[in-house]
C-alpha positions in Angstrom: -62.6 203.9 -78.8 -63.5 202.1 -75.5 -60.7 200.1 -74.1 -60.6 197.4 -71.5 -58.9 198.4 -68.3 -57.2 195.1 -68.3 -56.0 194.9 -71.9 -55.5 198.0 -74.0 -57.0 196.5 -77.2 -60.4 196.2 -75.5 -63.0 193.4 -75.9 -63.9 191.5 -79.1 -60.5 192.1 -80.6 -58.9 190.4 -83.5 -55.4 190.6 -85.1 -52.9 188.8 -87.3 -49.8 186.9 -86.3 -47.3 189.0 -88.3 -46.4 187.8 -91.8 -48.4 188.8 -94.9 -48.1 187.6 -98.6 -46.4 189.4 -101.4 -43.6 192.0 -101.6 -45.6 195.2 -101.5 -45.3 196.9 -98.1 -47.9 199.5 -98.9 -50.5 196.9 -99.9 -49.8 194.9 -96.8 -50.2 198.0 -94.6 -53.3 199.0 -96.4 -54.9 195.6 -95.8 -54.0 195.5 -92.1 -55.3 199.0 -91.5 -58.4 198.4 -93.6 -59.5 195.1 -92.2 -58.7 195.3 -88.5 -60.1 197.6 -85.8 -58.3 198.0 -82.5 -55.2 195.8 -82.8 -53.2 196.5 -85.9 -49.9 194.8 -86.5 -46.8 195.8 -88.4 -46.6 193.4 -91.4 -43.6 191.2 -92.2 -43.1 190.3 -95.9 -40.7 187.3 -96.0 -41.4 186.8 -99.8 -39.0 189.7 -100.4 -36.1 187.5 -99.4 -33.4 187.4 -96.8 -33.6 190.2 -94.3 -37.4 190.4 -94.6 -37.8 187.1 -92.8 -38.4 187.1 -89.0 -34.8 185.9 -88.3 -33.2 188.5 -90.6 -35.5 191.3 -89.3 -34.7 190.5 -85.7 -30.9 190.4 -86.3 -31.3 193.8 -87.8 -32.7 195.1 -84.5 -29.7 193.8 -82.4 -27.5 196.4 -80.7 -23.8 196.1 -81.5 -24.3 192.5 -82.8 -24.5 191.9 -86.5 -25.3 188.9 -88.7 -24.7 187.7 -92.2 -26.5 185.0 -94.2 -24.5 181.8 -94.8 -25.7 178.7 -96.7 -26.6 177.1 -93.3 -28.5 180.2 -92.1 -27.9 183.4 -90.2 -24.5 183.7 -88.5 -22.9 186.3 -86.2 -20.5 188.6 -88.1 -18.0 191.2 -87.2 -19.7 194.3 -88.7 -22.8 195.3 -90.5 -22.6 193.9 -94.0 -24.9 193.7 -97.0 -27.4 191.4 -95.2 -27.7 193.6 -92.2 -28.2 196.7 -94.3 -30.8 194.9 -96.3 -32.7 194.1 -93.0 -32.6 197.7 -92.1 -33.9 198.8 -95.5 -36.8 196.4 -95.4 -37.8 197.5 -91.9 -37.7 201.2 -92.9 -39.8 200.4 -95.9 -42.4 198.6 -93.7 -42.4 201.4 -91.2 -42.9 204.1 -93.9 -45.8 202.2 -95.4 -47.4 201.5 -92.0 -47.0 205.1 -90.9 -48.8 206.2 -94.1 -51.9 204.1 -93.4 -52.2 204.7 -89.7 -52.5 208.5 -89.6 -54.7 209.4 -86.7 -55.0 205.8 -85.4 -55.4 205.6 -81.6 -55.7 201.9 -81.0 -53.0 199.3 -80.3 -50.1 198.5 -82.7 -48.4 195.1 -82.4 -44.8 194.7 -83.6 -43.0 191.3 -83.7 -39.5 190.0 -83.3 -38.1 186.6 -82.8 -37.9 185.8 -79.1 -34.6 185.4 -77.4 -34.7 181.6 -77.2 -35.8 180.9 -80.7 -33.3 183.5 -81.9 -30.5 181.7 -80.0 -31.6 178.4 -81.6 -31.6 180.0 -85.1 -28.6 182.2 -85.0 -25.2 180.6 -85.4 -21.9 181.5 -83.7 -18.8 181.9 -85.9 -18.1 178.2 -85.5 -21.4 177.3 -87.1 -23.1 176.1 -83.9 -26.2 177.7 -82.5 -25.8 180.5 -80.0 -28.0 178.3 -77.8 -25.0 176.1 -77.1 -23.1 178.9 -75.3 -24.7 180.2 -72.1 -22.7 183.4 -72.1 -23.4 184.1 -75.8 -27.1 183.5 -75.3 -27.2 186.0 -72.4 -25.3 188.6 -74.6 -27.8 188.0 -77.4 -30.8 188.6 -75.1 -29.2 191.8 -73.8 -28.5 193.0 -77.4 -32.1 192.2 -78.4 -33.4 194.1 -75.4 -31.4 197.2 -76.2 -32.3 197.2 -79.9 -35.9 196.5 -79.1 -36.1 199.6 -76.9 -35.1 201.8 -79.9 -37.5 200.0 -82.2 -40.5 200.6 -79.9 -39.5 204.2 -79.6 -39.4 204.5 -83.4 -42.9 203.0 -83.8 -44.3 205.3 -81.1 -42.8 208.3 -83.0 -44.4 207.2 -86.3 -47.8 206.3 -84.8 -48.0 208.8 -81.9 -51.6 208.0 -80.9 -51.1 204.3 -80.6 -50.3 202.0 -77.7 -47.5 199.7 -78.8 -47.5 196.0 -78.0 -44.5 193.7 -78.6 -44.9 190.1 -79.7 -42.0 187.7 -79.3 -42.2 184.8 -81.7 -41.0 181.6 -79.9 -41.6 178.7 -82.2 -38.6 176.8 -80.8 -39.3 177.4 -77.1 -40.8 173.9 -76.4 -37.8 172.3 -78.1 -35.3 174.5 -76.1 -37.0 173.4 -72.9 -37.0 169.7 -73.9 -33.4 169.6 -75.2 -34.6 168.9 -78.8 -32.7 171.6 -80.7 -30.2 169.8 -83.0 -26.6 170.7 -83.2 -25.0 171.7 -86.6 -24.1 168.0 -87.3 -27.6 166.9 -86.7 -26.4 163.9 -84.7 -26.8 165.5 -81.3 -29.1 167.9 -79.5 -28.3 170.9 -77.3 -29.0 170.3 -73.6 -32.3 171.4 -72.3 -32.2 174.9 -70.8 -33.3 175.2 -67.2 -36.8 176.6 -67.0 -35.8 179.2 -64.5 -33.2 180.6 -66.8 -35.6 180.7 -69.7 -38.2 182.4 -67.6 -35.8 185.0 -66.2 -34.5 185.9 -69.6 -38.1 186.4 -70.9 -38.9 188.4 -67.7 -36.0 190.8 -68.6 -37.4 191.3 -72.1 -40.8 192.0 -70.6 -39.3 194.6 -68.3 -37.5 196.3 -71.2 -40.9 196.6 -73.0 -42.1 198.6 -70.0 -45.7 199.8 -70.5 -45.9 197.9 -73.9 -48.0 194.8 -73.4 -46.0 191.7 -74.2 -47.3 188.8 -76.3 -45.5 185.5 -76.8 -46.5 183.6 -79.9 -45.7 179.9 -80.1 -47.0 177.8 -83.0 -45.6 174.5 -81.7 -47.2 171.9 -79.4 -46.3 172.1 -75.8 -46.7 175.8 -75.2 -45.4 176.4 -71.6 -48.3 178.6 -70.4 -47.2 178.5 -66.8 -43.6 179.6 -67.5 -44.9 182.4 -69.7 -47.3 183.5 -67.1 -44.4 183.6 -64.6 -42.4 185.7 -66.9 -45.1 188.4 -66.8 -46.4 188.3 -70.3 -49.7 190.0 -71.0 -50.8 187.3 -73.6 -50.0 184.0 -75.1 -50.6 183.4 -78.8 -51.0 179.9 -80.1 -52.6 177.6 -82.6 -55.7 176.5 -80.8 -55.8 173.3 -82.9 -52.6 172.1 -81.2 -53.9 172.4 -77.7 -55.0 169.1 -76.0 -56.9 168.5 -72.8 -53.5 168.0 -71.1 -53.0 171.8 -71.7 -56.3 172.7 -70.1 -55.1 173.2 -66.5 -52.2 175.4 -67.6 -54.4 177.5 -69.9 -57.1 177.9 -67.3 -54.6 179.0 -64.7 -53.0 181.5 -67.1 -56.4 183.1 -68.0 -57.5 183.2 -64.4 -54.2 184.8 -63.6 -54.8 187.7 -66.0 -53.1 186.4 -69.2 -55.0 187.0 -72.5 -55.3 184.2 -75.0 -54.6 185.0 -78.7 -56.5 182.1 -80.2 -55.3 180.9 -83.6 -58.5 179.5 -85.2 -58.1 180.0 -89.0 -55.6 178.2 -91.2 -52.8 180.4 -92.6 -53.4 179.2 -96.1 -55.1 176.5 -98.2 -58.6 177.8 -97.9 -60.5 179.8 -100.5 -61.9 183.1 -99.2 -65.5 182.1 -100.1 -65.3 179.3 -97.5 -65.0 181.9 -94.7 -68.7 182.5 -94.2 -69.5 181.4 -90.6 -68.0 183.7 -88.0 -69.6 181.8 -85.1 -68.4 178.5 -86.4 -64.8 179.9 -86.7 -64.7 180.2 -82.9 -66.5 177.0 -81.9 -63.2 175.6 -80.6 -62.8 178.7 -78.4 -66.2 178.2 -76.8 -65.5 174.5 -76.4 -62.3 175.3 -74.6 -64.0 177.8 -72.3 -66.6 175.2 -71.3 -64.0 172.6 -70.6 -62.1 175.1 -68.4 -65.3 176.1 -66.6 -64.5 179.8 -67.1 -67.1 182.6 -66.9 -68.6 183.3 -70.4 -68.3 187.0 -69.5 -64.5 186.6 -69.6 -64.6 185.3 -73.2 -64.5 188.4 -75.3 -62.4 190.2 -72.7 -59.6 187.6 -72.5 -59.6 186.1 -76.1 -58.2 187.8 -79.2 -59.1 186.0 -82.4 -56.2 185.4 -84.9 -55.2 183.1 -87.7 -53.3 180.0 -86.4 -50.0 181.3 -88.0 -48.7 183.9 -90.3 -50.3 184.5 -93.7 -47.1 184.7 -95.8 -48.1 181.5 -97.7 -51.6 182.7 -98.5 -53.0 184.6 -101.5 -53.5 188.3 -100.9 -57.3 187.7 -101.3 -57.3 185.0 -98.6 -55.1 187.2 -96.2 -57.7 190.0 -96.5 -60.6 187.6 -96.0 -58.9 185.9 -93.1 -58.3 189.1 -91.2 -61.9 190.2 -91.8 -63.2 186.8 -90.7 -61.2 187.1 -87.4 -62.9 190.5 -86.8 -66.4 189.0 -87.4 -65.6 186.0 -85.3 -64.4 188.1 -82.3 -67.6 190.1 -82.5 -69.6 186.8 -82.4 -67.9 185.9 -79.2 -69.0 189.2 -77.6 -72.5 188.9 -79.0 -73.0 185.3 -77.9 -70.5 184.1 -75.3 -72.4 181.0 -74.3 
């Protein structure tokens, strides 16, 4: 497989965000390996229940920190209990299935965790308030995630030895963390905005832990902080292209020109029948429009853009999930064949 010197997944790449429908790990792995070419992803199956969701999976990766599920959400606990063990079991099942269907694969494999700031917003301290409200606790949480992530990446490399491993941090709450819009447990107040320099430095530490693994940050909310993420050293930013406005153009253009790839979410995660996915070129019309507004070279298009659904596919039917991934592959090829 020919790879881009800049990005290991090469030109005209497509991938998924992370989640897939259903509860069958083997079927999800078979679909991902069968529909995608150069940028596979380790599926998440939140329909299986607590511990298979992105928060539960990420807490299961933490080093020397454990979490349990309370009625209000995931909360720090004293030791690994039933919920932590369930997280570990689901991840082992996913890795076993993925290993089975990636024998001999030599492309890129993307694995996902919740990013440190969205995790701090979602995970509760023992008093029921978010970790985000305690600067020291947030720092310890990021360090624990970094340590656990190093082991996770090593395990994926062991199971798929021919692959280049990329790590995606899901940061849906990042714009709210920066704007001071994450609500406290009571719902009557919000946590103070976190300094952008602190946010950037924490992400930079996680990027450093990833080492040679390219780092992607996925944010499915409006107000993606492209400049901050570029400063943190990420290789790519993944977003719902439909949420970008012309106010984002300058930041997006500077990021791309600065060597950051754009994972462009262009297909809905659900609500469309597979038969409607019949126009690959039309799928990426918004990408070409963005490129023209930014005044970027058409030759950069297939090199710098990876085509994805706009969000995870957990809420879709299995048939639509397969069709959506296949459509992303066809749409990415259309960008390479006709970049203008």
